[in-house]
C-alpha positions as CSV (number, residue, x, y, z in Angstrom):
1,M,-46.0,-74.3,-79.8
2,K,-45.5,-71.3,-77.4
3,V,-44.8,-72.1,-73.8
4,G,-45.2,-69.3,-71.2
5,F,-43.8,-69.2,-67.7
6,I,-45.4,-67.1,-65.0
7,G,-42.7,-67.1,-62.3
8,V,-39.1,-67.6,-63.1
9,G,-37.6,-69.0,-59.9
10,N,-35.3,-72.0,-59.6
11,M,-37.7,-74.7,-60.8
12,A,-38.9,-72.6,-63.8
13,K,-35.3,-71.9,-64.7
14,A,-34.4,-75.6,-64.4
15,I,-37.3,-76.6,-66.7
16,I,-36.4,-73.9,-69.3
17,T,-32.8,-74.8,-69.2
18,G,-33.7,-78.4,-69.9
19,M,-36.1,-77.4,-72.7
20,V,-33.4,-75.3,-74.4
21,R,-30.8,-78.0,-74.0
22,A,-33.3,-80.4,-75.8
23,G,-33.5,-78.0,-78.7
24,F,-36.7,-76.1,-77.9
25,S,-36.3,-72.5,-79.3
26,G,-36.0,-69.8,-76.6
27,E,-38.0,-67.6,-79.0
28,D,-41.0,-69.8,-78.3
29,I,-40.6,-69.4,-74.5
30,L,-42.4,-66.4,-72.9
31,V,-41.6,-65.3,-69.4
32,H,-42.8,-62.9,-66.8
33,S,-42.2,-62.6,-63.0
34,G,-42.4,-59.9,-60.4
35,H,-38.7,-58.9,-60.3
36,L,-37.2,-58.5,-63.7
37,E,-33.7,-58.1,-62.3
38,H,-33.8,-61.6,-61.0
39,Y,-34.3,-63.3,-64.4
40,E,-33.4,-60.7,-67.1
41,G,-29.9,-62.0,-67.5
42,F,-31.1,-65.6,-67.7
43,A,-33.8,-64.7,-70.2
44,K,-31.3,-62.9,-72.5
45,Q,-28.8,-65.7,-72.2
46,N,-31.4,-68.2,-73.4
47,Q,-33.0,-65.8,-75.9
48,L,-36.4,-66.0,-74.1
49,V,-39.2,-63.5,-74.8
50,I,-39.8,-61.2,-71.8
51,E,-43.5,-60.2,-71.5
52,T,-44.7,-57.1,-69.7
53,S,-47.4,-58.9,-67.6
54,N,-48.7,-62.3,-66.5
55,A,-51.8,-61.7,-68.6
56,M,-49.7,-61.2,-71.7
57,V,-47.9,-64.6,-71.1
58,A,-51.3,-66.3,-70.7
59,Q,-52.7,-64.7,-73.8
60,K,-49.9,-65.6,-76.1
61,A,-48.8,-69.0,-74.9
62,D,-50.4,-72.4,-75.8
63,V,-49.1,-73.9,-72.6
64,V,-49.0,-71.6,-69.6
65,V,-46.7,-72.9,-66.8
66,L,-47.7,-71.4,-63.4
67,A,-44.5,-71.5,-61.3
68,V,-45.1,-68.9,-58.6
69,Q,-45.0,-69.3,-54.8
70,P,-48.2,-70.8,-53.3
71,M,-49.0,-67.6,-51.3
72,I,-49.5,-65.5,-54.5
73,A,-51.0,-68.2,-56.8
74,E,-54.6,-67.2,-56.3
75,K,-53.8,-63.6,-57.1
76,V,-52.0,-64.5,-60.3
77,L,-54.8,-66.9,-61.3
78,G,-57.2,-64.0,-61.0
79,E,-55.1,-61.9,-63.3
80,I,-54.9,-64.6,-66.0
81,K,-58.3,-66.3,-65.9
82,D,-59.8,-64.4,-68.8
83,A,-56.8,-65.2,-71.0
84,L,-57.1,-68.9,-70.2
85,Q,-60.6,-69.1,-71.7
86,S,-59.4,-69.5,-75.3
87,D,-59.9,-73.0,-76.8
88,G,-56.8,-75.2,-76.9
89,K,-55.0,-73.4,-74.1
90,L,-53.6,-75.4,-71.2
91,L,-52.6,-74.2,-67.7
92,A,-49.8,-76.4,-66.3
93,S,-49.3,-75.7,-62.6
94,V,-46.2,-76.6,-60.7
95,V,-47.4,-74.8,-57.6
96,S,-47.0,-77.1,-54.6
97,R,-50.1,-78.1,-52.5
98,L,-52.4,-76.4,-55.0
99,D,-54.9,-78.9,-56.3
100,I,-56.8,-78.9,-59.6
101,A,-60.2,-78.4,-57.9
102,H,-58.9,-75.2,-56.1
103,I,-57.5,-73.8,-59.4
104,Q,-60.8,-74.4,-61.2
105,T,-62.8,-72.5,-58.5
106,I,-60.8,-69.4,-59.7
107,I,-60.5,-70.0,-63.5
108,G,-63.5,-72.1,-64.2
109,E,-63.7,-75.5,-65.9
110,R,-60.7,-74.9,-68.1
111,P,-58.1,-77.7,-68.8
112,V,-55.5,-77.9,-66.0
113,L,-52.5,-80.1,-65.8
114,R,-51.0,-80.5,-62.3
115,V,-47.3,-81.0,-62.6
116,M,-44.6,-82.1,-60.1
117,P,-41.1,-82.1,-61.7
118,N,-37.8,-82.5,-59.9
119,V,-34.5,-80.5,-60.3
120,N,-33.0,-83.0,-62.7
121,V,-35.2,-81.6,-65.5
122,E,-32.3,-79.1,-65.9
123,I,-30.1,-81.8,-67.5
124,G,-33.0,-83.6,-69.3
125,E,-33.1,-86.4,-66.6
126,G,-36.2,-85.3,-64.7
127,M,-38.9,-87.4,-63.2
128,T,-42.2,-85.5,-63.5
129,G,-45.6,-86.5,-62.2
130,L,-48.7,-85.4,-64.2
131,A,-52.4,-85.3,-63.4
132,A,-55.0,-84.0,-65.8
133,S,-58.2,-82.3,-64.8
134,G,-61.3,-84.5,-65.1
135,Q,-58.9,-87.5,-65.0
136,L,-58.7,-87.2,-68.8
137,N,-56.2,-89.0,-71.0
138,L,-52.9,-87.1,-71.2
139,N,-52.8,-87.9,-75.0
140,L,-55.9,-85.8,-75.6
141,A,-55.6,-82.2,-76.6
142,P,-54.6,-79.9,-75.0
143,F,-53.0,-82.1,-72.4
144,K,-50.7,-83.7,-74.9
145,N,-49.0,-80.4,-75.4
146,G,-48.2,-80.1,-71.7
147,K,-47.0,-83.7,-71.7
148,K,-44.7,-83.0,-74.6
149,V,-43.1,-80.1,-72.7
150,F,-42.1,-82.3,-69.8
151,E,-41.1,-85.2,-72.0
152,L,-38.4,-82.9,-73.4
153,V,-36.8,-82.7,-69.9
154,G,-37.0,-86.3,-68.7
155,K,-39.5,-89.1,-67.9
156,V,-43.1,-88.4,-67.1
157,M,-45.6,-90.5,-65.2
158,E,-49.4,-90.0,-64.9
159,I,-50.4,-90.2,-61.3
160,S,-53.4,-89.6,-59.1
161,E,-53.5,-86.3,-57.3
162,D,-53.9,-88.3,-54.1
163,D,-50.4,-89.6,-54.7
164,F,-48.7,-86.3,-55.2
165,S,-47.3,-86.2,-51.6
166,T,-45.7,-89.6,-52.0
167,F,-44.4,-88.8,-55.5
168,G,-43.0,-85.5,-54.3
169,A,-41.1,-87.2,-51.4
170,I,-39.6,-89.8,-53.7
171,A,-39.0,-87.8,-56.9
172,G,-38.9,-84.2,-55.6
173,S,-37.0,-84.5,-52.4
174,A,-35.0,-87.7,-53.0
175,P,-32.4,-86.1,-55.3
176,A,-31.0,-84.5,-52.2
177,Y,-31.0,-87.9,-50.5
178,A,-29.2,-89.4,-53.5
179,Y,-26.6,-86.7,-53.4
180,F,-26.2,-87.5,-49.7
181,F,-25.6,-91.2,-50.5
182,I,-23.1,-90.3,-53.2
183,D,-21.3,-88.0,-50.7
184,A,-21.3,-90.7,-48.1
185,L,-19.7,-93.2,-50.5
186,S,-17.1,-90.6,-51.6
187,R,-16.2,-89.9,-48.0
188,A,-15.7,-93.6,-47.3
189,G,-13.3,-93.6,-50.3
190,V,-11.4,-90.6,-48.8
191,K,-11.2,-92.6,-45.5
192,Y,-9.2,-95.2,-47.4
193,G,-6.9,-92.9,-49.4
194,L,-8.7,-91.6,-52.5
195,N,-8.9,-87.9,-53.1
196,K,-12.4,-86.4,-52.8
197,Q,-12.8,-85.5,-56.4
198,A,-11.9,-89.0,-57.6
199,A,-14.0,-90.7,-54.9
200,T,-17.0,-88.5,-55.8
201,E,-16.7,-89.2,-59.5
202,I,-16.5,-93.0,-58.8
203,A,-19.6,-92.9,-56.5
204,A,-21.6,-90.7,-58.9
205,Q,-21.0,-92.9,-61.9
206,V,-21.7,-96.1,-59.9
207,V,-25.1,-94.6,-58.8
208,N,-25.8,-93.4,-62.4
209,G,-25.0,-96.7,-63.9
210,S,-27.0,-98.6,-61.3
211,A,-30.0,-96.4,-61.8
212,K,-29.9,-97.1,-65.6
213,M,-29.5,-100.8,-64.9
214,V,-32.7,-100.8,-62.8
215,L,-34.6,-98.8,-65.5
216,E,-33.4,-101.1,-68.4
217,S,-33.5,-104.4,-66.6
218,D,-36.6,-106.7,-66.4
219,E,-35.5,-107.7,-62.9
220,N,-36.4,-105.9,-59.7
221,P,-33.7,-104.2,-57.6
222,A,-33.6,-107.1,-55.1
223,A,-32.7,-109.5,-57.9
224,L,-30.0,-107.2,-59.1
225,I,-28.6,-107.1,-55.6
226,D,-28.3,-110.8,-55.6
227,K,-26.4,-110.7,-58.9
228,V,-23.7,-108.5,-57.3
229,S,-23.6,-110.5,-54.1
230,S,-21.4,-113.7,-54.2
231,P,-22.1,-116.2,-51.4
232,G,-19.9,-115.3,-48.4
233,G,-18.4,-112.4,-50.4
234,I,-17.4,-108.8,-49.6
235,T,-20.6,-107.3,-51.0
236,V,-22.8,-109.4,-48.7
237,A,-20.6,-108.4,-45.7
238,G,-21.0,-104.7,-46.6
239,F,-24.7,-105.0,-47.3
240,L,-25.4,-106.7,-44.0
241,A,-23.4,-104.1,-42.1
242,M,-25.4,-101.3,-43.6
243,E,-28.7,-103.1,-42.8
244,E,-27.4,-103.7,-39.2
245,A,-26.9,-99.9,-39.0
246,G,-30.5,-99.4,-40.2
247,F,-29.9,-98.3,-43.8
248,M,-33.4,-99.2,-45.2
249,T,-35.2,-98.1,-42.0
250,A,-33.4,-94.8,-42.2
251,V,-34.4,-94.3,-45.9
252,V,-38.1,-95.1,-45.2
253,K,-38.1,-92.8,-42.1
254,G,-36.7,-90.1,-44.3
255,I,-39.6,-90.4,-46.7
256,D,-42.1,-90.6,-43.8
257,A,-40.7,-87.3,-42.4
258,T,-40.8,-85.7,-45.9
259,I,-44.4,-86.6,-46.4
260,G,-45.3,-85.7,-42.9
261,K,-43.8,-82.2,-43.2
262,E,-45.5,-81.6,-46.5
263,K,-48.9,-82.5,-45.0
264,E,-48.3,-80.1,-42.0
265,E,-47.8,-77.2,-44.4
């Protein structure tokens, strides 16, 4: 399978890095973007195939990943629409706020996979939302090829396009909030005498292990909290202090603001 990337910005580079780390051959990854100097070194480092135009990427790839800025997406779709007419070819769009119906007004009733990954795809731990045109099953050709690409770089979830804003706030923006929480924990450790590097390593591993526990446990997070919280113990004291300071309310308000900003734009 050949996978082509039109646009080689930060998200495309993160996806490609994750694919290569997972064993996907760079020789089967085709790339083109507007400014060669911005990605030539990256392409050579990962042994990617640099194409001379967007149309050439679309012509040669089985899965065409559209990863350009929203303001130029329509222009690029116009350039590649003819190449997308071949049977078995899939357009996978990671362009924010560009829905499937709008894409199909330009390229016609061709298979389109709308994709929302997060930055953790770079290390194979991404969380990616997928929606197929026509609300078709992701296990049907050619959508299953697109699904395979993103399964290489983490977990995938089929979601409705109506839920993309919410998914983006939780999966797309929340890594920054998770980093913020880790940093806050590490600074608390520094307050009580740990050096910042050690405190950050402790906090990051605790969050990493806790996330894996949630994913692998049959119990919900609230039940897992109860397991850590002995009656009258130190964890309960800390938990109640954070709640008194508005921890959960602050998190929900952060997601509210993220979704609100996305809808404004």
